[in-house]
C-alpha positions in Angstrom: -0.2 0.0 0.0 1.1 3.5 -0.8 2.5 5.4 2.3 1.1 8.5 1.6 -2.5 6.6 0.9 -2.1 4.9 4.6 -1.3 8.4 5.8 -3.9 10.4 4.7 -6.3 7.0 5.7 -5.1 7.3 9.0 -5.6 10.5 9.9 -9.1 10.1 7.7 -10.1 7.7 10.7 -8.4 9.9 13.5 -10.6 12.7 12.3 -13.7 10.3 12.5 -12.4 9.3 15.9 -12.4 12.8 17.3 -15.9 13.7 15.5 -17.6 11.2 17.2 -16.4 11.4 20.2 -17.0 15.1 20.1 -20.5 14.0 18.9 -21.2 11.5 22.0 -19.8 14.2 24.8 -22.1 16.5 23.4 -24.9 13.9 23.6 -24.1 13.2 27.0 -24.1 16.9 28.4 -27.7 17.0 27.2 -28.9 14.2 28.6 -29.9 15.5 31.8 -27.4 13.5 34.3 -26.0 15.2 37.5 -23.2 16.8 36.4 -20.6 15.3 38.2 -21.6 12.4 36.6 -21.5 13.6 33.3 -18.4 15.6 33.5 -16.8 13.2 34.4 -17.3 11.4 31.6 -16.4 14.1 29.0 -13.2 15.4 30.7 -12.3 11.0 29.2 -13.4 12.2 26.1 -11.3 15.2 26.5 -8.7 13.2 27.7 -8.6 10.6 24.9 -9.4 13.2 22.2 -6.1 15.4 23.4 -4.3 11.9 22.8 -5.4 11.5 19.7 -4.4 14.8 18.2 -1.3 14.5 19.8 -0.2 11.2 18.8 -1.8 11.8 15.3 -1.3 15.1 14.3 1.4 16.5 16.6 3.1 13.4 16.6 4.2 13.0 20.0 5.7 10.1 19.6 8.1 10.6 18.0 9.2 13.0 20.6 12.0 12.3 23.7 10.5 10.9 26.8 10.3 14.4 28.9 8.9 16.1 26.6 6.2 13.5 25.8 5.6 13.5 29.9 5.8 17.3 29.6 2.9 17.4 26.5 0.4 14.7 29.0 0.9 16.9 31.7 -0.2 19.7 30.2 -3.2 17.8 28.1 -4.4 17.0 31.8 -4.9 20.5 32.2 -8.2 20.4 30.6 -9.7 17.4 31.3 -9.3 18.2 35.5 -10.5 21.2 35.1 -13.3 20.0 34.1 -13.7 17.8 37.3 -12.9 21.0 39.6 -15.5 22.9 38.1 -18.2 20.1 38.5 -18.1 19.2 41.7 -18.0 23.2 42.7 -20.9 23.9 40.7 -22.7 21.3 43.2 -21.3 22.8 46.1 -22.7 26.6 45.2 -25.8 25.9 43.8 
């Protein structure tokens, strides 16, 4: 198989996964379940999406282990922030 064709197919599959995960996140937030439960699932989906982007499009797998570690820590801020906000919203409201 042609390398370029294989690369384009992989990028298309990664894009499709990102679209499906985004749609799933949107559906979960509109289901009306508890904020904390939805936020935990959405935070997990955000982490998975960040990993797909980092590994497929930013080629994090080719970076040094130290840089990979630093980027993974940075990517954790979003999901952690979602969880913290979800837990504090229940206490404030």
